[in-house]
SEGU-702309 format. One record per atom (N, C-alpha, C): y, z, x; residue in one letter; chain; atom name. Coordinates in steps of 0.2 Angstrom, whole numbers. Layout:
BEGIN
pt c2: Y, c3: Z, c1: X, residuo: a, cadena: A, atomo: CA .
...
***
This chain:
BEGIN
pt c2: 533, c3: 108, c1: -10, residuo: m, cadena: A, atomo: N .
pt c2: 531, c3: 114, c1: -5, residuo: m, cadena: A, atomo: CA .
pt c2: 524, c3: 115, c1: -6, residuo: m, cadena: A, atomo: C .
pt c2: 521, c3: 118, c1: -1, residuo: n, cadena: A, atomo: N .
pt c2: 514, c3: 120, c1: 0, residuo: n, cadena: A, atomo: CA .
pt c2: 513, c3: 125, c1: -6, residuo: n, cadena: A, atomo: C .
pt c2: 507, c3: 125, c1: -10, residuo: p, cadena: A, atomo: N .
pt c2: 506, c3: 130, c1: -15, residuo: p, cadena: A, atomo: CA .
pt c2: 505, c3: 137, c1: -12, residuo: p, cadena: A, atomo: C .
pt c2: 502, c3: 137, c1: -6, residuo: i, cadena: A, atomo: N .
pt c2: 501, c3: 143, c1: -3, residuo: i, cadena: A, atomo: CA .
pt c2: 507, c3: 147, c1: -1, residuo: i, cadena: A, atomo: C .
pt c2: 512, c3: 143, c1: 1, residuo: f, cadena: A, atomo: N .
pt c2: 518, c3: 146, c1: 3, residuo: f, cadena: A, atomo: CA .
pt c2: 522, c3: 148, c1: -3, residuo: f, cadena: A, atomo: C .
pt c2: 522, c3: 144, c1: -8, residuo: s, cadena: A, atomo: N .
pt c2: 526, c3: 146, c1: -14, residuo: s, cadena: A, atomo: CA .
pt c2: 523, c3: 152, c1: -18, residuo: s, cadena: A, atomo: C .
pt c2: 516, c3: 153, c1: -18, residuo: t, cadena: A, atomo: N .
pt c2: 513, c3: 158, c1: -20, residuo: t, cadena: A, atomo: CA .
pt c2: 515, c3: 165, c1: -16, residuo: t, cadena: A, atomo: C .
pt c2: 514, c3: 164, c1: -10, residuo: a, cadena: A, atomo: N .
pt c2: 516, c3: 170, c1: -6, residuo: a, cadena: A, atomo: CA .
pt c2: 523, c3: 172, c1: -6, residuo: a, cadena: A, atomo: C .
pt c2: 528, c3: 167, c1: -6, residuo: l, cadena: A, atomo: N .
pt c2: 535, c3: 168, c1: -7, residuo: l, cadena: A, atomo: CA .
pt c2: 536, c3: 172, c1: -14, residuo: l, cadena: A, atomo: C .
pt c2: 533, c3: 170, c1: -19, residuo: s, cadena: A, atomo: N .
pt c2: 534, c3: 173, c1: -25, residuo: s, cadena: A, atomo: CA .
pt c2: 532, c3: 181, c1: -25, residuo: s, cadena: A, atomo: C .
pt c2: 527, c3: 182, c1: -21, residuo: g, cadena: A, atomo: N .
pt c2: 524, c3: 189, c1: -20, residuo: g, cadena: A, atomo: CA .
pt c2: 529, c3: 193, c1: -15, residuo: g, cadena: A, atomo: C .
pt c2: 532, c3: 189, c1: -10, residuo: l, cadena: A, atomo: N .
pt c2: 538, c3: 193, c1: -7, residuo: l, cadena: A, atomo: CA .
pt c2: 543, c3: 195, c1: -11, residuo: l, cadena: A, atomo: C .
pt c2: 546, c3: 190, c1: -15, residuo: q, cadena: A, atomo: N .
pt c2: 551, c3: 191, c1: -20, residuo: q, cadena: A, atomo: CA .
pt c2: 549, c3: 197, c1: -25, residuo: q, cadena: A, atomo: C .
pt c2: 543, c3: 197, c1: -27, residuo: a, cadena: A, atomo: N .
pt c2: 541, c3: 202, c1: -32, residuo: a, cadena: A, atomo: CA .
pt c2: 541, c3: 209, c1: -28, residuo: a, cadena: A, atomo: C .
pt c2: 539, c3: 209, c1: -22, residuo: a, cadena: A, atomo: N .
pt c2: 539, c3: 216, c1: -19, residuo: a, cadena: A, atomo: CA .
pt c2: 546, c3: 218, c1: -17, residuo: a, cadena: A, atomo: C .
pt c2: 550, c3: 213, c1: -15, residuo: t, cadena: A, atomo: N .
pt c2: 557, c3: 215, c1: -14, residuo: t, cadena: A, atomo: CA .
pt c2: 560, c3: 218, c1: -20, residuo: t, cadena: A, atomo: C .
pt c2: 559, c3: 215, c1: -26, residuo: k, cadena: A, atomo: N .
pt c2: 562, c3: 218, c1: -32, residuo: k, cadena: A, atomo: CA .
pt c2: 559, c3: 225, c1: -34, residuo: k, cadena: A, atomo: C .
pt c2: 552, c3: 226, c1: -33, residuo: r, cadena: A, atomo: N .
pt c2: 549, c3: 232, c1: -34, residuo: r, cadena: A, atomo: CA .
pt c2: 553, c3: 238, c1: -30, residuo: r, cadena: A, atomo: C .
pt c2: 554, c3: 236, c1: -24, residuo: v, cadena: A, atomo: N .
pt c2: 557, c3: 241, c1: -19, residuo: v, cadena: A, atomo: CA .
pt c2: 564, c3: 243, c1: -22, residuo: v, cadena: A, atomo: C .
pt c2: 568, c3: 237, c1: -23, residuo: s, cadena: A, atomo: N .
pt c2: 575, c3: 238, c1: -26, residuo: s, cadena: A, atomo: CA .
pt c2: 575, c3: 242, c1: -32, residuo: s, cadena: A, atomo: C .
pt c2: 571, c3: 241, c1: -37, residuo: v, cadena: A, atomo: N .
pt c2: 571, c3: 244, c1: -43, residuo: v, cadena: A, atomo: CA .
pt c2: 569, c3: 252, c1: -42, residuo: v, cadena: A, atomo: C .
pt c2: 564, c3: 253, c1: -38, residuo: s, cadena: A, atomo: N .
pt c2: 562, c3: 260, c1: -37, residuo: s, cadena: A, atomo: CA .
pt c2: 567, c3: 264, c1: -33, residuo: s, cadena: A, atomo: C .
pt c2: 571, c3: 260, c1: -28, residuo: a, cadena: A, atomo: N .
pt c2: 576, c3: 264, c1: -25, residuo: a, cadena: A, atomo: CA .
pt c2: 582, c3: 265, c1: -29, residuo: a, cadena: A, atomo: C .
pt c2: 583, c3: 261, c1: -34, residuo: n, cadena: A, atomo: N .
pt c2: 589, c3: 262, c1: -39, residuo: n, cadena: A, atomo: CA .
pt c2: 587, c3: 268, c1: -43, residuo: n, cadena: A, atomo: C .
pt c2: 580, c3: 269, c1: -45, residuo: n, cadena: A, atomo: N .
pt c2: 578, c3: 274, c1: -49, residuo: n, cadena: A, atomo: CA .
pt c2: 579, c3: 281, c1: -45, residuo: n, cadena: A, atomo: C .
pt c2: 577, c3: 281, c1: -39, residuo: v, cadena: A, atomo: N .
pt c2: 578, c3: 287, c1: -35, residuo: v, cadena: A, atomo: CA .
pt c2: 585, c3: 289, c1: -34, residuo: v, cadena: A, atomo: C .
pt c2: 589, c3: 284, c1: -33, residuo: a, cadena: A, atomo: N .
pt c2: 596, c3: 285, c1: -31, residuo: a, cadena: A, atomo: CA .
pt c2: 600, c3: 288, c1: -38, residuo: a, cadena: A, atomo: C .
pt c2: 597, c3: 287, c1: -44, residuo: n, cadena: A, atomo: N .
pt c2: 600, c3: 289, c1: -50, residuo: n, cadena: A, atomo: CA .
pt c2: 596, c3: 294, c1: -53, residuo: n, cadena: A, atomo: C .
pt c2: 591, c3: 297, c1: -50, residuo: a, cadena: A, atomo: N .
pt c2: 587, c3: 302, c1: -53, residuo: a, cadena: A, atomo: CA .
pt c2: 590, c3: 308, c1: -56, residuo: a, cadena: A, atomo: C .
pt c2: 595, c3: 310, c1: -52, residuo: l, cadena: A, atomo: N .
pt c2: 598, c3: 317, c1: -54, residuo: l, cadena: A, atomo: CA .
pt c2: 605, c3: 316, c1: -58, residuo: l, cadena: A, atomo: C .
pt c2: 606, c3: 310, c1: -61, residuo: t, cadena: A, atomo: N .
pt c2: 612, c3: 309, c1: -65, residuo: t, cadena: A, atomo: CA .
pt c2: 610, c3: 311, c1: -72, residuo: t, cadena: A, atomo: C .
pt c2: 615, c3: 313, c1: -76, residuo: s, cadena: A, atomo: N .
pt c2: 614, c3: 315, c1: -82, residuo: s, cadena: A, atomo: CA .
pt c2: 620, c3: 314, c1: -87, residuo: s, cadena: A, atomo: C .
pt c2: 619, c3: 314, c1: -93, residuo: r, cadena: A, atomo: N .
pt c2: 624, c3: 314, c1: -98, residuo: r, cadena: A, atomo: CA .
pt c2: 622, c3: 319, c1: -103, residuo: r, cadena: A, atomo: C .
pt c2: 628, c3: 323, c1: -106, residuo: p, cadena: A, atomo: N .
pt c2: 626, c3: 328, c1: -111, residuo: p, cadena: A, atomo: CA .
pt c2: 622, c3: 325, c1: -117, residuo: p, cadena: A, atomo: C .
pt c2: 618, c3: 329, c1: -120, residuo: e, cadena: A, atomo: N .
pt c2: 614, c3: 326, c1: -125, residuo: e, cadena: A, atomo: CA .
pt c2: 618, c3: 324, c1: -131, residuo: e, cadena: A, atomo: C .
pt c2: 624, c3: 327, c1: -132, residuo: s, cadena: A, atomo: N .
pt c2: 628, c3: 326, c1: -138, residuo: s, cadena: A, atomo: CA .
pt c2: 631, c3: 319, c1: -137, residuo: s, cadena: A, atomo: C .
pt c2: 632, c3: 316, c1: -131, residuo: s, cadena: A, atomo: N .
pt c2: 634, c3: 309, c1: -130, residuo: s, cadena: A, atomo: CA .
pt c2: 630, c3: 306, c1: -124, residuo: s, cadena: A, atomo: C .
pt c2: 624, c3: 304, c1: -126, residuo: p, cadena: A, atomo: N .
pt c2: 620, c3: 301, c1: -121, residuo: p, cadena: A, atomo: CA .
pt c2: 621, c3: 294, c1: -119, residuo: p, cadena: A, atomo: C .
pt c2: 625, c3: 290, c1: -123, residuo: e, cadena: A, atomo: N .
pt c2: 627, c3: 283, c1: -121, residuo: e, cadena: A, atomo: CA .
pt c2: 629, c3: 283, c1: -114, residuo: e, cadena: A, atomo: C .
pt c2: 627, c3: 278, c1: -111, residuo: g, cadena: A, atomo: N .
pt c2: 629, c3: 277, c1: -104, residuo: g, cadena: A, atomo: CA .
pt c2: 624, c3: 280, c1: -99, residuo: g, cadena: A, atomo: C .
pt c2: 619, c3: 284, c1: -101, residuo: a, cadena: A, atomo: N .
pt c2: 615, c3: 287, c1: -97, residuo: a, cadena: A, atomo: CA .
pt c2: 611, c3: 282, c1: -93, residuo: a, cadena: A, atomo: C .
pt c2: 609, c3: 284, c1: -87, residuo: f, cadena: A, atomo: N .
pt c2: 605, c3: 279, c1: -83, residuo: f, cadena: A, atomo: CA .
pt c2: 598, c3: 279, c1: -86, residuo: f, cadena: A, atomo: C .
pt c2: 595, c3: 273, c1: -86, residuo: r, cadena: A, atomo: N .
pt c2: 588, c3: 273, c1: -89, residuo: r, cadena: A, atomo: CA .
pt c2: 584, c3: 271, c1: -84, residuo: r, cadena: A, atomo: C .
pt c2: 578, c3: 274, c1: -82, residuo: a, cadena: A, atomo: N .
pt c2: 574, c3: 273, c1: -77, residuo: a, cadena: A, atomo: CA .
pt c2: 570, c3: 266, c1: -79, residuo: a, cadena: A, atomo: C .
pt c2: 569, c3: 262, c1: -74, residuo: q, cadena: A, atomo: N .
pt c2: 566, c3: 255, c1: -75, residuo: q, cadena: A, atomo: CA .
pt c2: 560, c3: 254, c1: -71, residuo: q, cadena: A, atomo: C .
pt c2: 557, c3: 249, c1: -72, residuo: r, cadena: A, atomo: N .
pt c2: 551, c3: 247, c1: -69, residuo: r, cadena: A, atomo: CA .
pt c2: 551, c3: 239, c1: -69, residuo: r, cadena: A, atomo: C .
pt c2: 547, c3: 236, c1: -64, residuo: v, cadena: A, atomo: N .
pt c2: 546, c3: 229, c1: -63, residuo: v, cadena: A, atomo: CA .
pt c2: 539, c3: 227, c1: -67, residuo: v, cadena: A, atomo: C .
pt c2: 540, c3: 222, c1: -71, residuo: v, cadena: A, atomo: N .
pt c2: 534, c3: 219, c1: -75, residuo: v, cadena: A, atomo: CA .
pt c2: 533, c3: 212, c1: -72, residuo: v, cadena: A, atomo: C .
pt c2: 527, c3: 212, c1: -69, residuo: a, cadena: A, atomo: N .
pt c2: 525, c3: 205, c1: -66, residuo: a, cadena: A, atomo: CA .
pt c2: 520, c3: 201, c1: -70, residuo: a, cadena: A, atomo: C .
pt c2: 521, c3: 195, c1: -70, residuo: t, cadena: A, atomo: N .
pt c2: 517, c3: 190, c1: -74, residuo: t, cadena: A, atomo: CA .
pt c2: 514, c3: 185, c1: -70, residuo: t, cadena: A, atomo: C .
pt c2: 508, c3: 183, c1: -70, residuo: a, cadena: A, atomo: N .
pt c2: 505, c3: 178, c1: -66, residuo: a, cadena: A, atomo: CA .
pt c2: 508, c3: 171, c1: -69, residuo: a, cadena: A, atomo: C .
pt c2: 509, c3: 167, c1: -64, residuo: v, cadena: A, atomo: N .
pt c2: 512, c3: 160, c1: -65, residuo: v, cadena: A, atomo: CA .
pt c2: 506, c3: 155, c1: -65, residuo: v, cadena: A, atomo: C .
pt c2: 505, c3: 151, c1: -70, residuo: p, cadena: A, atomo: N .
pt c2: 500, c3: 146, c1: -69, residuo: p, cadena: A, atomo: CA .
pt c2: 501, c3: 142, c1: -63, residuo: p, cadena: A, atomo: C .
pt c2: 495, c3: 141, c1: -59, residuo: g, cadena: A, atomo: N .
pt c2: 496, c3: 137, c1: -53, residuo: g, cadena: A, atomo: CA .
pt c2: 497, c3: 141, c1: -47, residuo: g, cadena: A, atomo: C .
pt c2: 498, c3: 148, c1: -48, residuo: g, cadena: A, atomo: N .
pt c2: 498, c3: 153, c1: -43, residuo: g, cadena: A, atomo: CA .
pt c2: 505, c3: 156, c1: -42, residuo: g, cadena: A, atomo: C .
pt c2: 505, c3: 162, c1: -40, residuo: g, cadena: A, atomo: N .
pt c2: 512, c3: 165, c1: -40, residuo: g, cadena: A, atomo: CA .
pt c2: 513, c3: 170, c1: -45, residuo: g, cadena: A, atomo: C .
pt c2: 519, c3: 173, c1: -45, residuo: v, cadena: A, atomo: N .
pt c2: 520, c3: 179, c1: -50, residuo: v, cadena: A, atomo: CA .
pt c2: 528, c3: 178, c1: -52, residuo: v, cadena: A, atomo: C .
pt c2: 529, c3: 180, c1: -58, residuo: s, cadena: A, atomo: N .
pt c2: 536, c3: 180, c1: -60, residuo: s, cadena: A, atomo: CA .
pt c2: 537, c3: 187, c1: -62, residuo: s, cadena: A, atomo: C .
pt c2: 543, c3: 190, c1: -61, residuo: t, cadena: A, atomo: N .
pt c2: 545, c3: 197, c1: -62, residuo: t, cadena: A, atomo: CA .
pt c2: 551, c3: 197, c1: -67, residuo: t, cadena: A, atomo: C .
pt c2: 551, c3: 203, c1: -71, residuo: r, cadena: A, atomo: N .
pt c2: 557, c3: 205, c1: -74, residuo: r, cadena: A, atomo: CA .
pt c2: 557, c3: 212, c1: -74, residuo: r, cadena: A, atomo: C .
pt c2: 564, c3: 215, c1: -75, residuo: v, cadena: A, atomo: N .
pt c2: 565, c3: 222, c1: -75, residuo: v, cadena: A, atomo: CA .
pt c2: 565, c3: 224, c1: -82, residuo: v, cadena: A, atomo: C .
pt c2: 562, c3: 230, c1: -84, residuo: a, cadena: A, atomo: N .
pt c2: 562, c3: 233, c1: -90, residuo: a, cadena: A, atomo: CA .
pt c2: 563, c3: 240, c1: -90, residuo: a, cadena: A, atomo: C .
pt c2: 565, c3: 243, c1: -95, residuo: d, cadena: A, atomo: N .
pt c2: 566, c3: 250, c1: -96, residuo: d, cadena: A, atomo: CA .
pt c2: 559, c3: 253, c1: -95, residuo: d, cadena: A, atomo: C .
pt c2: 558, c3: 259, c1: -92, residuo: k, cadena: A, atomo: N .
pt c2: 552, c3: 263, c1: -92, residuo: k, cadena: A, atomo: CA .
pt c2: 551, c3: 266, c1: -99, residuo: k, cadena: A, atomo: C .
pt c2: 545, c3: 268, c1: -101, residuo: s, cadena: A, atomo: N .
pt c2: 544, c3: 271, c1: -107, residuo: s, cadena: A, atomo: CA .
pt c2: 541, c3: 278, c1: -106, residuo: s, cadena: A, atomo: C .
pt c2: 545, c3: 283, c1: -108, residuo: p, cadena: A, atomo: N .
pt c2: 552, c3: 283, c1: -110, residuo: p, cadena: A, atomo: CA .
pt c2: 557, c3: 282, c1: -104, residuo: p, cadena: A, atomo: C .
pt c2: 562, c3: 280, c1: -105, residuo: a, cadena: A, atomo: N .
pt c2: 567, c3: 278, c1: -100, residuo: a, cadena: A, atomo: CA .
pt c2: 571, c3: 285, c1: -98, residuo: a, cadena: A, atomo: C .
pt c2: 572, c3: 289, c1: -103, residuo: t, cadena: A, atomo: N .
pt c2: 576, c3: 295, c1: -102, residuo: t, cadena: A, atomo: CA .
pt c2: 572, c3: 301, c1: -105, residuo: t, cadena: A, atomo: C .
pt c2: 573, c3: 307, c1: -102, residuo: v, cadena: A, atomo: N .
pt c2: 571, c3: 313, c1: -105, residuo: v, cadena: A, atomo: CA .
pt c2: 576, c3: 318, c1: -106, residuo: v, cadena: A, atomo: C .
pt c2: 576, c3: 323, c1: -110, residuo: t, cadena: A, atomo: N .
pt c2: 581, c3: 329, c1: -110, residuo: t, cadena: A, atomo: CA .
pt c2: 578, c3: 335, c1: -106, residuo: t, cadena: A, atomo: C .
pt c2: 583, c3: 338, c1: -104, residuo: g, cadena: A, atomo: N .
pt c2: 582, c3: 344, c1: -100, residuo: g, cadena: A, atomo: CA .
pt c2: 588, c3: 349, c1: -100, residuo: g, cadena: A, atomo: C .
pt c2: 586, c3: 355, c1: -97, residuo: p, cadena: A, atomo: N .
pt c2: 592, c3: 360, c1: -97, residuo: p, cadena: A, atomo: CA .
pt c2: 597, c3: 358, c1: -92, residuo: p, cadena: A, atomo: C .
pt c2: 603, c3: 359, c1: -94, residuo: d, cadena: A, atomo: N .
pt c2: 609, c3: 358, c1: -89, residuo: d, cadena: A, atomo: CA .
pt c2: 614, c3: 363, c1: -91, residuo: d, cadena: A, atomo: C .
pt c2: 615, c3: 368, c1: -87, residuo: l, cadena: A, atomo: N .
pt c2: 620, c3: 373, c1: -89, residuo: l, cadena: A, atomo: CA .
pt c2: 627, c3: 371, c1: -88, residuo: l, cadena: A, atomo: C .
pt c2: 628, c3: 366, c1: -85, residuo: s, cadena: A, atomo: N .
pt c2: 635, c3: 364, c1: -83, residuo: s, cadena: A, atomo: CA .
pt c2: 638, c3: 360, c1: -89, residuo: s, cadena: A, atomo: C .
pt c2: 635, c3: 359, c1: -95, residuo: v, cadena: A, atomo: N .
pt c2: 638, c3: 355, c1: -101, residuo: v, cadena: A, atomo: CA .
pt c2: 637, c3: 360, c1: -107, residuo: v, cadena: A, atomo: C .
pt c2: 642, c3: 359, c1: -111, residuo: p, cadena: A, atomo: N .
pt c2: 642, c3: 363, c1: -118, residuo: p, cadena: A, atomo: CA .
pt c2: 635, c3: 361, c1: -121, residuo: p, cadena: A, atomo: C .
pt c2: 632, c3: 366, c1: -124, residuo: g, cadena: A, atomo: N .
pt c2: 626, c3: 365, c1: -127, residuo: g, cadena: A, atomo: CA .
pt c2: 620, c3: 366, c1: -122, residuo: g, cadena: A, atomo: C .
pt c2: 621, c3: 365, c1: -116, residuo: g, cadena: A, atomo: N .
pt c2: 616, c3: 367, c1: -111, residuo: g, cadena: A, atomo: CA .
pt c2: 610, c3: 362, c1: -110, residuo: g, cadena: A, atomo: C .
pt c2: 611, c3: 356, c1: -114, residuo: v, cadena: A, atomo: N .
pt c2: 605, c3: 351, c1: -113, residuo: v, cadena: A, atomo: CA .
pt c2: 608, c3: 344, c1: -112, residuo: v, cadena: A, atomo: C .
pt c2: 605, c3: 341, c1: -107, residuo: s, cadena: A, atomo: N .
pt c2: 607, c3: 334, c1: -105, residuo: s, cadena: A, atomo: CA .
pt c2: 602, c3: 329, c1: -105, residuo: s, cadena: A, atomo: C .
pt c2: 603, c3: 323, c1: -105, residuo: v, cadena: A, atomo: N .
pt c2: 599, c3: 317, c1: -105, residuo: v, cadena: A, atomo: CA .
pt c2: 598, c3: 315, c1: -97, residuo: v, cadena: A, atomo: C .
pt c2: 592, c3: 315, c1: -95, residuo: f, cadena: A, atomo: N .
pt c2: 591, c3: 313, c1: -88, residuo: f, cadena: A, atomo: CA .
pt c2: 587, c3: 307, c1: -88, residuo: f, cadena: A, atomo: C .
pt c2: 587, c3: 302, c1: -82, residuo: p, cadena: A, atomo: N .
pt c2: 582, c3: 297, c1: -82, residuo: p, cadena: A, atomo: CA .
pt c2: 575, c3: 300, c1: -81, residuo: p, cadena: A, atomo: C .
pt c2: 570, c3: 296, c1: -83, residuo: n, cadena: A, atomo: N .
pt c2: 563, c3: 298, c1: -83, residuo: n, cadena: A, atomo: CA .
pt c2: 561, c3: 296, c1: -76, residuo: n, cadena: A, atomo: C .
pt c2: 562, c3: 299, c1: -70, residuo: v, cadena: A, atomo: N .
pt c2: 560, c3: 297, c1: -64, residuo: v, cadena: A, atomo: CA .
pt c2: 556, c3: 302, c1: -61, residuo: v, cadena: A, atomo: C .
pt c2: 550, c3: 300, c1: -59, residuo: d, cadena: A, atomo: N .
pt c2: 545, c3: 304, c1: -55, residuo: d, cadena: A, atomo: CA .
pt c2: 545, c3: 302, c1: -48, residuo: d, cadena: A, atomo: C .
pt c2: 547, c3: 307, c1: -44, residuo: f, cadena: A, atomo: N .
pt c2: 548, c3: 305, c1: -36, residuo: f, cadena: A, atomo: CA .
pt c2: 541, c3: 303, c1: -33, residuo: f, cadena: A, atomo: C .
pt c2: 536, c3: 306, c1: -35, residuo: v, cadena: A, atomo: N .
pt c2: 529, c3: 304, c1: -33, residuo: v, cadena: A, atomo: CA .
pt c2: 527, c3: 297, c1: -35, residuo: v, cadena: A, atomo: C .
pt c2: 529, c3: 296, c1: -41, residuo: e, cadena: A, atomo: N .
pt c2: 527, c3: 289, c1: -44, residuo: e, cadena: A, atomo: CA .
pt c2: 531, c3: 284, c1: -40, residuo: e, cadena: A, atomo: C .
pt c2: 538, c3: 285, c1: -39, residuo: e, cadena: A, atomo: N .
pt c2: 542, c3: 281, c1: -35, residuo: e, cadena: A, atomo: CA .
pt c2: 540, c3: 280, c1: -28, residuo: e, cadena: A, atomo: C .
pt c2: 538, c3: 285, c1: -25, residuo: a, cadena: A, atomo: N .
pt c2: 535, c3: 285, c1: -18, residuo: a, cadena: A, atomo: CA .
pt c2: 529, c3: 280, c1: -17, residuo: a, cadena: A, atomo: C .
pt c2: 524, c3: 281, c1: -22, residuo: v, cadena: A, atomo: N .
pt c2: 519, c3: 276, c1: -23, residuo: v, cadena: A, atomo: CA .
pt c2: 521, c3: 269, c1: -24, residuo: v, cadena: A, atomo: C .
pt c2: 525, c3: 268, c1: -28, residuo: e, cadena: A, atomo: N .
pt c2: 528, c3: 261, c1: -30, residuo: e, cadena: A, atomo: CA .
pt c2: 531, c3: 258, c1: -24, residuo: e, cadena: A, atomo: C .
pt c2: 535, c3: 262, c1: -20, residuo: q, cadena: A, atomo: N .
pt c2: 538, c3: 259, c1: -14, residuo: q, cadena: A, atomo: CA .
pt c2: 532, c3: 257, c1: -9, residuo: q, cadena: A, atomo: C .
pt c2: 528, c3: 262, c1: -8, residuo: t, cadena: A, atomo: N .
pt c2: 522, c3: 261, c1: -3, residuo: t, cadena: A, atomo: CA .
pt c2: 518, c3: 255, c1: -5, residuo: t, cadena: A, atomo: C .
pt c2: 517, c3: 254, c1: -11, residuo: l, cadena: A, atomo: N .
pt c2: 513, c3: 248, c1: -13, residuo: l, cadena: A, atomo: CA .
pt c2: 517, c3: 241, c1: -13, residuo: l, cadena: A, atomo: C .
pt c2: 523, c3: 242, c1: -14, residuo: a, cadena: A, atomo: N .
pt c2: 528, c3: 236, c1: -13, residuo: a, cadena: A, atomo: CA .
pt c2: 528, c3: 234, c1: -6, residuo: a, cadena: A, atomo: C .
pt c2: 528, c3: 239, c1: -1, residuo: v, cadena: A, atomo: N .
pt c2: 529, c3: 237, c1: 6, residuo: v, cadena: A, atomo: CA .
pt c2: 522, c3: 234, c1: 8, residuo: v, cadena: A, atomo: C .
pt c2: 516, c3: 237, c1: 6, residuo: a, cadena: A, atomo: N .
pt c2: 510, c3: 234, c1: 7, residuo: a, cadena: A, atomo: CA .
pt c2: 509, c3: 227, c1: 5, residuo: a, cadena: A, atomo: C .
pt c2: 512, c3: 226, c1: -1, residuo: s, cadena: A, atomo: N .
pt c2: 512, c3: 219, c1: -4, residuo: s, cadena: A, atomo: CA .
pt c2: 516, c3: 214, c1: 0, residuo: s, cadena: A, atomo: C .
pt c2: 522, c3: 216, c1: 2, residuo: y, cadena: A, atomo: N .
pt c2: 526, c3: 212, c1: 6, residuo: y, cadena: A, atomo: CA .
pt c2: 523, c3: 210, c1: 12, residuo: y, cadena: A, atomo: C .
pt c2: 520, c3: 215, c1: 16, residuo: r, cadena: A, atomo: N .
pt c2: 516, c3: 214, c1: 22, residuo: r, cadena: A, atomo: CA .
pt c2: 510, c3: 209, c1: 21, residuo: r, cadena: A, atomo: C .
pt c2: 507, c3: 210, c1: 16, residuo: a, cadena: A, atomo: N .
pt c2: 501, c3: 205, c1: 14, residuo: a, cadena: A, atomo: CA .
pt c2: 503, c3: 198, c1: 13, residuo: a, cadena: A, atomo: C .
pt c2: 509, c3: 197, c1: 9, residuo: n, cadena: A, atomo: N .
pt c2: 511, c3: 190, c1: 8, residuo: n, cadena: A, atomo: CA .
pt c2: 514, c3: 187, c1: 14, residuo: n, cadena: A, atomo: C .
pt c2: 517, c3: 191, c1: 18, residuo: a, cadena: A, atomo: N .
pt c2: 520, c3: 189, c1: 24, residuo: a, cadena: A, atomo: CA .
pt c2: 514, c3: 187, c1: 29, residuo: a, cadena: A, atomo: C .
pt c2: 509, c3: 190, c1: 29, residuo: a, cadena: A, atomo: N .
pt c2: 503, c3: 188, c1: 33, residuo: a, cadena: A, atomo: CA .
pt c2: 500, c3: 182, c1: 31, residuo: a, cadena: A, atomo: C .
pt c2: 500, c3: 181, c1: 24, residuo: v, cadena: A, atomo: N .
pt c2: 498, c3: 174, c1: 21, residuo: v, cadena: A, atomo: CA .
pt c2: 502, c3: 169, c1: 24, residuo: v, cadena: A, atomo: C .
pt c2: 508, c3: 169, c1: 24, residuo: i, cadena: A, atomo: N .
pt c2: 513, c3: 164, c1: 26, residuo: i, cadena: A, atomo: CA .
pt c2: 512, c3: 163, c1: 34, residuo: i, cadena: A, atomo: C .
pt c2: 511, c3: 168, c1: 38, residuo: r, cadena: A, atomo: N .
pt c2: 510, c3: 167, c1: 45, residuo: r, cadena: A, atomo: CA .
pt c2: 503, c3: 164, c1: 46, residuo: r, cadena: A, atomo: C .
pt c2: 498, c3: 166, c1: 42, residuo: t, cadena: A, atomo: N .
pt c2: 492, c3: 162, c1: 43, residuo: t, cadena: A, atomo: CA .
pt c2: 492, c3: 155, c1: 41, residuo: t, cadena: A, atomo: C .
pt c2: 495, c3: 154, c1: 36, residuo: q, cadena: A, atomo: N .
pt c2: 496, c3: 147, c1: 34, residuo: q, cadena: A, atomo: CA .
pt c2: 500, c3: 142, c1: 39, residuo: q, cadena: A, atomo: C .
pt c2: 505, c3: 145, c1: 42, residuo: q, cadena: A, atomo: N .
pt c2: 509, c3: 142, c1: 47, residuo: q, cadena: A, atomo: CA .
pt c2: 504, c3: 140, c1: 53, residuo: q, cadena: A, atomo: C .
pt c2: 500, c3: 145, c1: 55, residuo: e, cadena: A, atomo: N .
pt c2: 495, c3: 144, c1: 61, residuo: e, cadena: A, atomo: CA .
pt c2: 490, c3: 139, c1: 59, residuo: e, cadena: A, atomo: C .
pt c2: 488, c3: 139, c1: 53, residuo: l, cadena: A, atomo: N .
pt c2: 483, c3: 134, c1: 51, residuo: l, cadena: A, atomo: CA .
pt c2: 486, c3: 127, c1: 51, residuo: l, cadena: A, atomo: C .
pt c2: 492, c3: 126, c1: 49, residuo: d, cadena: A, atomo: N .
pt c2: 496, c3: 120, c1: 49, residuo: d, cadena: A, atomo: CA .
pt c2: 497, c3: 118, c1: 56, residuo: d, cadena: A, atomo: C .
pt c2: 499, c3: 122, c1: 60, residuo: e, cadena: A, atomo: N .
pt c2: 500, c3: 120, c1: 67, residuo: e, cadena: A, atomo: CA .
pt c2: 494, c3: 118, c1: 71, residuo: e, cadena: A, atomo: C .
pt c2: 488, c3: 122, c1: 69, residuo: s, cadena: A, atomo: N .
pt c2: 482, c3: 120, c1: 72, residuo: s, cadena: A, atomo: CA .
pt c2: 480, c3: 113, c1: 69, residuo: s, cadena: A, atomo: C .
pt c2: 481, c3: 111, c1: 63, residuo: l, cadena: A, atomo: N .
pt c2: 479, c3: 105, c1: 60, residuo: l, cadena: A, atomo: CA .
pt c2: 483, c3: 99, c1: 64, residuo: l, cadena: A, atomo: C .
pt c2: 490, c3: 101, c1: 65, residuo: l, cadena: A, atomo: N .
pt c2: 494, c3: 96, c1: 69, residuo: l, cadena: A, atomo: CA .
pt c2: 491, c3: 95, c1: 76, residuo: l, cadena: A, atomo: C .
pt c2: 489, c3: 100, c1: 79, residuo: d, cadena: A, atomo: N .
pt c2: 486, c3: 99, c1: 86, residuo: d, cadena: A, atomo: CA .
pt c2: 480, c3: 95, c1: 86, residuo: d, cadena: A, atomo: C .
pt c2: 476, c3: 96, c1: 81, residuo: i, cadena: A, atomo: N .
pt c2: 470, c3: 92, c1: 80, residuo: i, cadena: A, atomo: CA .
pt c2: 471, c3: 84, c1: 80, residuo: i, cadena: A, atomo: C .
pt c2: 476, c3: 83, c1: 76, residuo: k, cadena: A, atomo: N .
pt c2: 478, c3: 76, c1: 74, residuo: k, cadena: A, atomo: CA .
pt c2: 481, c3: 73, c1: 81, residuo: k, cadena: A, atomo: C .
pt c2: 484, c3: 76, c1: 85, residuo: n, cadena: A, atomo: N .
pt c2: 488, c3: 74, c1: 91, residuo: n, cadena: A, atomo: CA .
pt c2: 483, c3: 72, c1: 96, residuo: n, cadena: A, atomo: C .
***
């Protein structure tokens, strides 16, 4: 495969994962568990990207630091619950950056396709 395509494809996949993880954080932002039994509480996550030698990026999903926070919750005994550490502004920025990254990588693929087609026209 053309290294330009594989590099841009890995960027598309990374951007897709970033949007997916961010959307999952937003969807679970208001879930909680009583502080007395926090096991099973949703933990906010982030995508960690690492450059791949030769071009491209690999990604992995990791817990955000800190992944949870405690806060008041009058619906549980004790009045305190564990919530995911989700900042809606941060998530909106993450999703906007991921969409921009996706578009940029898609443009790289389109441009490379146009260059390849032009090269074939020259040879004919």
